[in-house]
N, CA, C and O of each residue as an XYZ file, in Angstrom:
788
protein
N     -35.257     -7.433      9.444
C     -35.321     -7.208     10.881
C     -34.528     -8.297     11.586
O     -34.634     -9.476     11.248
N     -33.729     -7.888     12.572
C     -32.900     -8.868     13.270
C     -33.691     -9.525     14.381
O     -34.598     -8.920     14.953
N     -33.351    -10.738     14.678
C     -33.969    -11.505     15.748
C     -33.538    -10.907     17.084
O     -32.383    -10.501     17.213
N     -34.447    -10.834     18.113
C     -34.067    -10.262     19.407
C     -32.850    -10.925     20.025
O     -32.057    -10.261     20.692
N     -32.694    -12.215     19.815
C     -31.530    -12.905     20.373
C     -30.246    -12.404     19.724
O     -29.202    -12.326     20.371
N     -30.334    -12.063     18.431
C     -29.157    -11.553     17.737
C     -28.791    -10.155     18.202
O     -27.617     -9.785     18.221
N     -29.825     -9.361     18.586
C     -29.559     -7.999     19.053
C     -28.787     -7.996     20.359
O     -27.966     -7.108     20.592
N     -29.039     -8.978     21.214
C     -28.377     -9.046     22.511
C     -27.212    -10.016     22.534
O     -26.705    -10.363     23.601
N     -26.785    -10.456     21.352
C     -25.683    -11.427     21.285
C     -24.407    -10.791     21.810
O     -24.151     -9.612     21.562
N     -23.597    -11.568     22.540
C     -22.343    -11.015     23.066
C     -21.393    -10.638     21.935
O     -21.367    -11.267     20.876
N     -20.623     -9.602     22.193
C     -19.647     -9.154     21.199
C     -18.372     -9.959     21.372
O     -17.692     -9.863     22.394
N     -18.060    -10.749     20.362
C     -16.842    -11.564     20.382
C     -15.857    -10.982     19.377
O     -16.253    -10.211     18.503
N     -14.572    -11.342     19.489
C     -13.609    -10.856     18.485
C     -14.024    -11.204     17.067
O     -13.819    -10.405     16.153
N     -14.611    -12.394     16.863
C     -15.044    -12.793     15.523
C     -16.186    -11.895     15.041
O     -16.234    -11.512     13.872
N     -17.111    -11.561     15.961
C     -18.232    -10.699     15.598
C     -17.737     -9.298     15.258
O     -18.233     -8.665     14.326
N     -16.753     -8.819     16.021
C     -16.181     -7.501     15.740
C     -15.505     -7.516     14.379
O     -15.641     -6.563     13.612
N     -14.779     -8.585     14.066
C     -14.097     -8.685     12.772
C     -15.107     -8.697     11.634
O     -14.886     -8.062     10.603
N     -16.243     -9.432     11.818
C     -17.279     -9.463     10.784
C     -17.920     -8.089     10.616
O     -18.201     -7.657      9.498
N     -18.152     -7.394     11.761
C     -18.766     -6.078     11.732
C     -17.863     -5.064     11.045
O     -18.336     -4.183     10.327
N     -16.568     -5.194     11.272
C     -15.593     -4.232     10.751
C     -14.899     -4.792      9.509
O     -13.698     -4.604      9.311
N     -15.689     -5.489      8.670
C     -15.123     -6.042      7.452
C     -14.518     -4.912      6.633
O     -15.163     -3.898      6.367
N     -13.268     -5.109      6.240
C     -12.551     -4.050      5.553
C     -13.026     -3.961      4.110
O     -12.915     -4.916      3.341
N     -13.550     -2.810      3.762
C     -13.934     -2.529      2.383
C     -13.405     -1.151      2.032
O     -12.926     -0.418      2.897
N     -13.494     -0.810      0.773
C     -13.045      0.505      0.338
C     -14.128      1.515      0.703
O     -15.268      1.378      0.257
N     -13.798      2.523      1.502
C     -14.810      3.504      1.900
C     -15.200      4.418      0.732
O     -14.454      4.561     -0.237
N     -16.366      5.023      0.841
C     -16.881      5.884     -0.227
C     -15.943      7.044     -0.529
O     -15.818      7.453     -1.683
N     -15.282      7.578      0.495
C     -14.426      8.746      0.279
C     -13.188      8.435     -0.568
O     -12.545      9.358     -1.069
N     -12.845      7.159     -0.736
C     -11.705      6.791     -1.589
C     -12.069      6.799     -3.067
O     -11.188      6.849     -3.926
N     -13.364      6.751     -3.367
C     -13.834      6.842     -4.737
C     -13.527      5.600     -5.570
O     -13.049      4.585     -5.062
N     -13.817      5.715     -6.856
C     -13.571      4.632     -7.804
C     -12.079      4.299     -7.865
O     -11.694      3.140     -8.017
N     -11.252      5.331     -7.744
C      -9.793      5.156     -7.762
C      -9.360      4.187     -6.656
O      -8.558      3.286     -6.897
N      -9.888      4.375     -5.454
C      -9.565      3.494     -4.331
C     -10.001      2.062     -4.576
O      -9.323      1.116     -4.175
N     -11.147      1.910     -5.244
C     -11.623      0.557     -5.558
C     -10.684     -0.142     -6.536
O     -10.438     -1.343     -6.421
N     -10.162      0.617     -7.498
C      -9.221      0.032     -8.463
C      -7.921     -0.375     -7.765
O      -7.379     -1.448     -8.032
N      -7.422      0.486     -6.870
C      -6.206      0.155     -6.102
C      -6.437     -1.111     -5.298
O      -5.569     -1.982     -5.244
N      -7.604     -1.218     -4.673
C      -7.939     -2.374     -3.853
C      -7.918     -3.654     -4.682
O      -7.426     -4.685     -4.222
N      -8.447     -3.593     -5.896
C      -8.468     -4.786     -6.758
C      -7.057     -5.200     -7.175
O      -6.749     -6.391     -7.235
N      -6.198     -4.215     -7.463
C      -4.818     -4.515     -7.864
C      -4.046     -5.155     -6.705
O      -3.075     -5.878     -6.927
N      -4.479     -4.887     -5.472
C      -3.797     -5.442     -4.296
C      -3.685     -6.953     -4.315
O      -2.751     -7.510     -3.739
N      -4.620     -7.626     -4.968
C      -4.582     -9.089     -5.049
C      -3.304     -9.560     -5.740
O      -2.729    -10.582     -5.364
N      -2.866     -8.817     -6.744
C      -1.655     -9.188     -7.483
C      -0.456     -9.228     -6.534
O       0.367    -10.140     -6.603
N      -0.365     -8.237     -5.652
C       0.781     -8.167     -4.743
C       0.664     -9.178     -3.604
O       1.673     -9.639     -3.069
N      -0.569     -9.518     -3.237
C      -0.756    -10.598     -2.264
C      -0.255    -11.916     -2.847
O       0.383    -12.707     -2.153
N      -0.545    -12.143     -4.117
C      -0.045    -13.348     -4.799
C       1.483    -13.309     -4.878
O       2.144    -14.346     -4.818
N       2.040    -12.089     -5.014
C       3.499    -11.943     -5.037
C       4.154    -12.475     -3.770
O       5.229    -13.073     -3.827
N       3.503    -12.256     -2.613
C       4.047    -12.794     -1.359
C       4.004    -14.320     -1.366
O       4.933    -14.973     -0.890
N       2.928    -14.886     -1.907
C       2.857    -16.351     -2.020
C       3.927    -16.873     -2.972
O       4.535    -17.915     -2.724
N       4.153    -16.141     -4.067
C       5.192    -16.543     -5.022
C       6.563    -16.509     -4.373
O       7.387    -17.392     -4.613
N       6.818    -15.488     -3.545
C       8.128    -15.408     -2.885
C       8.325    -16.574     -1.921
O       9.434    -17.091     -1.784
N       7.244    -16.989     -1.252
C       7.345    -18.154     -0.373
C       7.655    -19.408     -1.193
O       8.449    -20.251     -0.776
N       7.024    -19.521     -2.353
C       7.276    -20.682     -3.219
C       8.730    -20.712     -3.693
O       9.353    -21.772     -3.756
N       9.260    -19.529     -4.026
C      10.659    -19.447     -4.459
C      11.588    -19.889     -3.336
O      12.571    -20.590     -3.578
N      11.279    -19.479     -2.103
C      12.115    -19.893     -0.957
C      12.064    -21.408     -0.750
O      13.080    -22.026     -0.433
N      10.887    -22.003     -0.928
C      10.771    -23.461     -0.793
C      11.608    -24.156     -1.862
O      12.289    -25.143     -1.584
N      11.552    -23.632     -3.093
C      12.371    -24.196     -4.181
C      13.851    -24.088     -3.832
O      14.617    -25.029     -4.040
N      14.245    -22.935     -3.300
C      15.655    -22.734     -2.930
C      16.097    -23.713     -1.842
O      17.196    -24.265     -1.906
N      15.240    -23.925     -0.846
C      15.577    -24.866      0.239
C      15.767    -26.272     -0.330
O      16.717    -26.971      0.025
N      14.859    -26.677     -1.212
C      14.963    -28.014     -1.817
C      16.226    -28.121     -2.671
O      16.966    -29.101     -2.581
N      16.465    -27.107     -3.497
C      17.647    -27.137     -4.365
C      18.948    -27.160     -3.553
O      19.894    -27.871     -3.891
N      18.971    -26.374     -2.488
C      20.201    -26.268     -1.692
C      20.449    -27.507     -0.841
O      21.556    -28.046     -0.823
N      19.401    -27.961     -0.127
C      19.614    -29.016      0.873
C      19.311    -30.430      0.372
O      19.785    -31.401      0.961
N      18.536    -30.561     -0.695
C      18.250    -31.899     -1.223
C      19.172    -32.205     -2.399
O      19.756    -33.287     -2.470
N      19.305    -31.245     -3.327
C      20.102    -31.482     -4.530
C      21.494    -30.869     -4.470
O      22.280    -31.019     -5.405
N      21.803    -30.182     -3.378
C      23.113    -29.537     -3.199
C      23.466    -28.664     -4.408
O      24.602    -28.660     -4.884
N      22.449    -27.920     -4.893
C      22.638    -27.066     -6.062
C      21.863    -25.753     -5.856
O      20.815    -25.546     -6.467
N      22.382    -24.876     -4.996
C      21.650    -23.633     -4.704
C      21.488    -22.761     -5.945
O      22.305    -22.799     -6.865
N      20.414    -21.975     -5.943
C      20.132    -21.103     -7.083
C      20.854    -19.768     -6.936
O      21.266    -19.389     -5.840
N      20.998    -19.071     -8.039
C      21.564    -17.720     -8.015
C      20.473    -16.666     -7.850
O      20.756    -15.547     -7.422
N      19.239    -17.009     -8.183
C      18.182    -16.013     -8.317
C      17.177    -15.958     -7.171
O      16.408    -15.001     -7.086
N      17.161    -16.951     -6.293
C      16.083    -17.050     -5.295
C      16.078    -15.879     -4.305
O      15.036    -15.265     -4.080
N      17.221    -15.574     -3.724
C      17.267    -14.531     -2.691
C      16.838    -13.179     -3.249
O      16.011    -12.491     -2.650
N      17.397    -12.796     -4.395
C      17.074    -11.479     -4.964
C      15.630    -11.416     -5.462
O      15.002    -10.358     -5.415
N      15.109    -12.535     -5.934
C      13.722    -12.562     -6.401
C      12.760    -12.375     -5.239
O      11.821    -11.585     -5.329
N      12.989    -13.100     -4.144
C      12.090    -12.958     -2.991
C      12.202    -11.562     -2.383
O      11.197    -10.988     -1.965
N      13.402    -11.017     -2.329
C      13.571     -9.659     -1.800
C      12.806     -8.653     -2.659
O      12.156     -7.748     -2.135
N      12.886     -8.812     -3.968
C      12.186     -7.903     -4.880
C      10.672     -8.042     -4.753
O       9.966     -7.039     -4.650
N      10.168     -9.278     -4.758
C       8.722     -9.491     -4.653
C       8.163     -8.939     -3.347
O       7.110     -8.301     -3.336
N       8.873     -9.187     -2.244
C       8.416     -8.653     -0.954
C       8.548     -7.134     -0.920
O       7.690     -6.447     -0.365
N       9.622     -6.608     -1.514
C       9.829     -5.160     -1.542
C       8.701     -4.431     -2.254
O       8.177     -3.448     -1.730
N       8.318     -4.897     -3.445
C       7.238     -4.217     -4.163
C       5.899     -4.407     -3.447
O       5.026     -3.542     -3.507
N       5.747     -5.552     -2.768
C       4.522     -5.768     -1.990
C       4.402     -4.796     -0.837
O       3.325     -4.255     -0.588
N       5.504     -4.567     -0.126
C       5.481     -3.623      0.993
C       5.306     -2.187      0.503
O       4.610     -1.400      1.145
N       5.918     -1.838     -0.611
C       5.758     -0.489     -1.164
C       4.299     -0.264     -1.549
O       3.729      0.783     -1.240
N       3.692     -1.244     -2.224
C       2.286     -1.112     -2.615
C       1.370     -1.084     -1.392
O       0.289     -0.496     -1.436
N       1.801     -1.718     -0.304
C       0.983     -1.778      0.907
C       0.576     -0.407      1.431
O      -0.527     -0.254      1.955
N       1.446      0.594      1.299
C       1.102      1.939      1.755
C      -0.062      2.515      0.971
O      -0.973      3.104      1.553
N      -0.040      2.350     -0.339
C      -1.134      2.817     -1.189
C      -2.409      2.034     -0.902
O      -3.503      2.599     -0.871
N      -2.260      0.744     -0.694
C      -3.403     -0.129     -0.402
C      -4.100      0.312      0.885
O      -5.328      0.397      0.931
N      -3.316      0.593      1.933
C      -3.886      1.048      3.210
C      -4.570      2.404      3.050
O      -5.633      2.636      3.626
N      -3.966      3.296      2.272
C      -4.568      4.617      2.056
C      -5.892      4.492      1.302
O      -6.839      5.223      1.590
N      -5.962      3.572      0.341
C      -7.204      3.413     -0.418
C      -8.329      2.889      0.465
O      -9.499      3.175      0.214
N      -7.987      2.131      1.485
C      -8.989      1.659      2.438
C      -9.137      2.609      3.624
O      -9.915      2.354      4.543
N      -8.386      3.701      3.593
C      -8.378      4.716      4.656
C      -8.034      4.075      6.002
O      -8.639      4.390      7.027
N      -7.065      3.184      5.978
C      -6.618      2.483      7.182
C      -5.163      2.803      7.503
O      -4.488      2.044      8.199
N      -4.684      3.949      6.981
C      -3.296      4.308      7.244
C      -3.131      4.696      8.703
O      -4.110      5.019      9.375
N      -1.901      4.666      9.198
C      -1.617      4.947     10.607
C      -1.909      6.408     10.897
O      -1.527      7.290     10.128
N      -2.587      6.660     12.007
C      -2.831      8.031     12.443
C      -2.872      8.078     13.966
O      -3.214      7.092     14.619
N      -2.526      9.216     14.514
C      -2.605      9.432     15.965
C      -4.008      9.944     16.236
O      -4.409     10.968     15.684
N      -4.765      9.243     17.085
C      -6.189      9.539     17.232
C      -6.559     10.164     18.576
O      -7.729     10.147     18.957
N      -5.590     10.710     19.294
C      -5.890     11.285     20.613
C      -6.923     12.400     20.469
O      -7.935     12.399     21.171
N      -6.679     13.351     19.566
C      -7.633     14.448     19.356
C      -8.844     13.973     18.560
O      -9.972     14.390     18.824
N      -8.608     13.114     17.603
C      -9.677     12.648     16.715
C     -10.785     11.959     17.499
O     -11.964     12.164     17.212
N     -10.420     11.144     18.488
C     -11.414     10.382     19.242
C     -12.305     11.260     20.115
O     -13.454     10.900     20.371
N     -11.806     12.397     20.576
C     -12.626     13.249     21.442
C     -13.341     14.360     20.666
O     -14.141     15.098     21.240
N     -13.061     14.479     19.384
C     -13.668     15.533     18.558
C     -15.074     15.146     18.130
O     -15.414     13.968     18.019
N     -15.887     16.183     17.892
C     -17.235     15.978     17.368
C     -17.192     15.757     15.864
O     -16.122     15.815     15.257
N     -18.356     15.504     15.255
C     -18.399     15.224     13.811
C     -17.803     16.330     12.940
O     -17.080     16.032     11.989
N     -18.089     17.604     13.246
C     -17.552     18.701     12.429
C     -16.039     18.784     12.537
O     -15.340     18.961     11.540
N     -15.548     18.655     13.754
C     -14.094     18.711     13.957
C     -13.422     17.510     13.306
O     -12.320     17.634     12.771
N     -14.064     16.357     13.344
C     -13.498     15.164     12.691
C     -13.404     15.367     11.186
O     -12.423     14.976     10.554
N     -14.432     15.978     10.624
C     -14.392     16.249      9.186
C     -13.242     17.191      8.856
O     -12.525     16.986      7.876
N     -13.068     18.226      9.677
C     -11.964     19.168      9.460
C     -10.619     18.459      9.597
O      -9.691     18.713      8.828
N     -10.522     17.566     10.584
C      -9.279     16.807     10.769
C      -9.039     15.863      9.590
O      -7.905     15.715      9.135
N     -10.098     15.227      9.096
C      -9.966     14.339      7.929
C      -9.427     15.109      6.720
O      -8.552     14.626      6.001
N      -9.965     16.310      6.510
C      -9.495     17.132      5.395
C      -8.036     17.504      5.593
O      -7.222     17.359      4.681
N      -7.703     17.991      6.803
C      -6.327     18.419      7.090
C      -5.346     17.254      6.961
O      -4.272     17.407      6.379
N      -5.710     16.102      7.498
C      -4.836     14.919      7.425
C      -4.600     14.535      5.967
O      -3.470     14.245      5.573
N      -5.667     14.534      5.164
C      -5.548     14.144      3.755
C      -4.677     15.126      2.974
O      -3.862     14.715      2.148
N      -4.851     16.433      3.236
C      -4.046     17.448      2.547
C      -2.577     17.315      2.933
O      -1.702     17.344      2.067
N      -2.304     17.170      4.220
C      -0.915     17.033      4.693
C      -0.281     15.776      4.106
O       0.871     15.804      3.674
N      -1.033     14.669      4.088
C      -0.511     13.420      3.520
C      -0.275     13.545      2.016
O       0.682     12.979      1.488
N      -1.152     14.291      1.320
C      -0.958     14.496     -0.122
C       0.316     15.290     -0.382
O       1.087     14.962     -1.284
N       0.536     16.342      0.416
C       1.747     17.159      0.251
C       2.990     16.321      0.547
O       3.963     16.356     -0.206
N       2.953     15.563      1.655
C       4.095     14.719      2.014
C       4.363     13.675      0.934
O       5.515     13.444      0.564
N       3.306     13.043      0.427
C       3.470     12.041     -0.629
C       4.038     12.662     -1.898
O       4.830     12.039     -2.605
N       3.625     13.901     -2.181
C       4.166     14.608     -3.336
C       5.660     14.842     -3.210
O       6.405     14.678     -4.177
N       6.100     15.228     -2.008
C       7.540     15.418     -1.775
C       8.294     14.093     -1.909
O       9.391     14.048     -2.467
N       7.689     13.008     -1.388
C       8.322     11.697     -1.526
C       8.373     11.263     -2.987
O       9.334     10.622     -3.412
N       7.339     11.612     -3.759
C       7.344     11.294     -5.192
C       8.479     12.041     -5.895
O       9.142     11.485     -6.770
N       8.700     13.303     -5.510
C       9.808     14.072     -6.091
C      11.156     13.422     -5.747
O      12.033     13.298     -6.602
N      11.303     13.011     -4.482
C      12.543     12.342     -4.062
C      12.719     11.026     -4.820
O      13.835     10.676     -5.206
N      11.620     10.298     -5.034
C      11.693      9.042     -5.792
C      12.099      9.315     -7.237
O      12.839      8.529     -7.827
N      11.621     10.428     -7.818
C      12.013     10.787     -9.186
C      13.515     11.033     -9.267
O      14.164     10.630    -10.232
N      14.067     11.695     -8.252
C      15.508     11.940     -8.238
C      16.285     10.618     -8.175
O      17.321     10.464     -8.822
N      15.764      9.663     -7.379
C      16.403      8.341     -7.314
C      16.325      7.622     -8.657
O      17.292      6.999     -9.095
N      15.158      7.716     -9.308
C      14.975      7.062    -10.607
C      15.925      7.670    -11.634
O      16.453      6.962    -12.492
N      16.143      8.979    -11.546
C      17.066      9.631    -12.476
C      18.457      9.041    -12.428
O      19.134      8.941    -13.451
N      18.891      8.644    -11.226
C      20.230      8.045    -11.090
C      20.216      6.543    -11.360
O      21.217      5.980    -11.804
N      19.071      5.888    -11.089
C      19.013      4.428    -11.200
C      18.620      3.935    -12.586
O      18.886      2.780    -12.919
N      17.996      4.778    -13.400
C      17.483      4.306    -14.684
C      18.116      4.976    -15.893
O      17.900      4.536    -17.022
N      18.897      6.038    -15.677
C      19.475      6.766    -16.805
C      20.975      6.951    -16.644
O      21.465      7.241    -15.553
N      21.686      6.782    -17.726
C      23.130      7.049    -17.756
C      23.335      8.567    -17.816
O      22.398      9.296    -18.142
N      24.538      9.053    -17.509
C      24.793     10.502    -17.569
C      24.467     11.138    -18.923
O      24.126     12.319    -18.984
N      24.569     10.362    -20.009
C      24.258     10.930    -21.338
C      22.757     10.920    -21.654
O      22.348     11.342    -22.736
N      21.933     10.439    -20.708
C      20.483     10.428    -20.886
C      19.911      9.138    -21.410
O      18.692      8.978    -21.450
N      20.758      8.213    -21.815
C      20.252      6.927    -22.314
C      19.770      6.071    -21.143
O      20.209      6.242    -20.006
N      18.859      5.149    -21.447
C      18.322      4.268    -20.401
C      19.368      3.217    -20.053
O      19.864      2.499    -20.921
N      19.691      3.142    -18.775
C      20.639      2.153    -18.280
C      20.207      1.787    -16.871
O      20.467      2.530    -15.924
N      19.550      0.648    -16.731
C      18.999      0.247    -15.447
C      20.093     -0.210    -14.489
O      20.970     -0.996    -14.846
N      20.017      0.299    -13.272
C      20.947     -0.114    -12.215
C      20.698     -1.580    -11.880
O      19.548     -2.005    -11.766
N      21.756     -2.344    -11.727
C      21.632     -3.769    -11.394
C      22.152     -4.012     -9.992
O      22.713     -3.120     -9.356
N      21.958     -5.227     -9.523
C      22.310     -5.546     -8.133
C      23.804     -5.762     -7.923
O      24.292     -5.634     -6.800
N      24.536     -6.088     -8.987
C      25.966     -6.332     -8.845
C      26.312     -7.729     -8.373
O      27.478     -8.021     -8.106
N      25.318     -8.596     -8.268
C      25.557     -9.971     -7.836
C      25.957    -10.831     -9.041
O      26.107    -10.327    -10.154
N      26.126    -12.131     -8.801
C      26.456    -13.044     -9.895
C      25.311    -13.106    -10.911
O      25.560    -13.221    -12.112
N      24.073    -13.033    -10.447
C      22.911    -13.036    -11.341
C      22.702    -11.654    -11.960
O      22.398    -11.541    -13.148
N      22.866    -10.605    -11.151
C      22.886     -9.200    -11.577
C      21.592     -8.726    -12.258
O      21.649     -8.190    -13.365
N      20.422     -8.914    -11.617
C      19.170     -8.432    -12.219
C      19.008     -6.923    -12.010
O      19.675     -6.348    -11.149
N      18.139     -6.283    -12.780
C      17.910     -4.838    -12.624
C      16.876     -4.512    -11.539
O      16.181     -3.499    -11.622
N      16.782     -5.370    -10.530
C      15.767     -5.178     -9.494
C      15.894     -3.850     -8.739
O      14.865     -3.240     -8.452
N      17.106     -3.365     -8.398
C      17.176     -2.088     -7.678
C      16.511     -0.937     -8.445
O      15.775     -0.145     -7.857
N      16.763     -0.848     -9.732
C      16.161      0.238    -10.510
C      14.659      0.015    -10.689
O      13.884      0.971    -10.651
N      14.243     -1.235    -10.883
C      12.815     -1.518    -11.038
C      12.045     -1.174     -9.768
O      10.926     -0.664     -9.832
N      12.648     -1.455     -8.612
C      12.003     -1.123     -7.337
C      11.886      0.391     -7.166
O      10.871      0.879     -6.668
N      12.906      1.131     -7.571
C      12.857      2.596     -7.466
C      11.829      3.185     -8.425
O      11.140      4.143     -8.073
N      11.714      2.635     -9.619
C      10.696      3.087    -10.570
C       9.299      2.794    -10.017
O       8.393      3.621    -10.111
N       9.145      1.595     -9.437
C       7.853      1.231     -8.851
C       7.512      2.144     -7.679
O       6.356      2.535     -7.516
N       8.498      2.484     -6.867
C       8.281      3.394     -5.742
C       7.782      4.748     -6.246
O       6.874      5.331     -5.653
N       8.362      5.246     -7.324
C       7.917      6.514     -7.910
C       6.451      6.425     -8.338
O       5.658      7.319     -8.044
N       6.100      5.352     -9.027
C       4.717      5.178     -9.492
C       3.751      5.146     -8.316
O       2.699      5.784     -8.346
N       4.119      4.397     -7.279
C       3.246      4.278     -6.104
C       3.127      5.610     -5.368
O       2.043      5.951     -4.894
N       4.218      6.370     -5.264
C       4.145      7.653     -4.569
C       3.266      8.646     -5.323
O       2.543      9.422     -4.699
N       3.317      8.633     -6.638
C       2.420      9.492     -7.431
C       0.973      9.044     -7.219
O       0.081      9.872     -7.033
N       0.747      7.723     -7.249
C      -0.600      7.188     -7.032
C      -1.103      7.509     -5.630
O      -2.286      7.794     -5.446
N      -0.215      7.466     -4.643
C      -0.586      7.773     -3.266
C      -0.965      9.244     -3.125
O      -1.918      9.578     -2.420
N      -0.223     10.118     -3.790
C      -0.548     11.548     -3.774
C      -1.949     11.768     -4.336
O      -2.748     12.514     -3.771
N      -2.233     11.106     -5.460
C      -3.563     11.234     -6.076
C      -4.646     10.723     -5.129
O      -5.703     11.340     -5.006
N      -4.387      9.592     -4.457
C      -5.390      9.038     -3.544
C      -5.692      9.995     -2.399
O      -6.854     10.159     -2.027
N      -4.666     10.630     -1.832
C      -4.909     11.574     -0.734
C      -5.633     12.831     -1.225
O      -6.440     13.401     -0.492
N      -5.354     13.267     -2.451
C      -6.086     14.405     -3.020
C      -7.566     14.035     -3.162
O      -8.437     14.841     -2.834
N      -7.854     12.828     -3.645
C      -9.241     12.366     -3.772
C      -9.913     12.322     -2.411
O     -11.057     12.752     -2.267
N      -9.202     11.801     -1.405
C      -9.758     11.756     -0.051
C     -10.082     13.161      0.447
O     -11.161     13.393      0.994
N      -9.151     14.101      0.260
C      -9.360     15.475      0.726
C     -10.582     16.101      0.043
O     -11.408     16.734      0.702
N     -10.692     15.924     -1.265
C     -11.826     16.494     -2.013
C     -13.139     15.890     -1.544
O     -14.119     16.608     -1.346
N     -13.164     14.574     -1.366
C     -14.400     13.923     -0.937
C     -14.777     14.285      0.486
O     -15.963     14.394      0.797
N     -13.799     14.474      1.357
C     -14.116     14.956      2.709
C     -14.668     16.379      2.651
O     -15.596     16.711      3.389
N     -14.107     17.220      1.781
C     -14.622     18.590      1.642
C     -16.065     18.585      1.138
O     -16.872     19.435      1.515
N     -16.372     17.613      0.280
C     -17.738     17.483     -0.242
C     -18.681     16.855      0.784
O     -19.889     16.786      0.556
N     -18.137     16.399      1.903
C     -18.956     15.778      2.928
C     -19.255     14.318      2.675
O     -20.180     13.753      3.259
N     -18.466     13.701      1.797
C     -18.671     12.286      1.461
C     -17.830     11.415      2.372
O     -16.633     11.653      2.534
N     -18.452     10.404      2.969
C     -17.709      9.454      3.790
C     -17.372     10.016      5.151
O     -18.038     10.919      5.658
N     -16.312      9.457      5.735
C     -15.908      9.852      7.087
C     -16.357      8.814      8.073
O     -17.233      8.001      7.778
N     -15.751      8.835      9.268
C     -16.045      7.803     10.269
C     -17.477      7.892     10.770
O     -18.068      6.875     11.134
N     -18.046      9.098     10.795
C     -19.380      9.254     11.349
C     -20.478      9.325     10.290
O     -21.646      9.546     10.612
N     -20.090      9.134      9.007
C     -21.085      9.216      7.950
C     -22.014      8.024      8.015
O     -21.583      6.914      8.328
N     -23.281      8.242      7.725
C     -24.253      7.145      7.720
C     -24.239      6.492      6.360
O     -24.176      7.180      5.341
N     -24.297      5.163      6.328
C     -24.283      4.456      5.033
C     -25.694      4.348      4.491
O     -25.901      3.789      3.414
């Protein structure tokens, strides 16, 4: 039972943030929880990219010996982090949506909108996954069918462009699956903004 003083406590931005602590909603299922846990790896990737930039600054301006690999490494680490970010947001059901109709709708209409939004997003993600597969076909395979990863063409010449395209394909397939799970769970009546915990 809460203390009466706590019940009438003013709502501050910090209190709102604590109240709206971001967790994986029930409608995302076990799959969403696994995606959420993997997100830590990509968060560390952003820290690693910052560390690489600091090393590059020191090497360039203190030792007058710039690296060949720093720029492409940070671009790659940030790129895969941003690509994974879309899946991460979907697993927490925090993806961007226009809420003009959603906010004025009742619980039944919201459930119908949740289902429709999830189905449309699953179809769109599926099309993007197909487009990513076409990109991977050109970036990872030679015309004779052998594996030949596309490289950056720089002095260091890492295969980051092809690796990023392969990762994009994996994430788009995973995103399609996540939206299908969301749609099924909304149809089952699990979760939703108005669901009671």
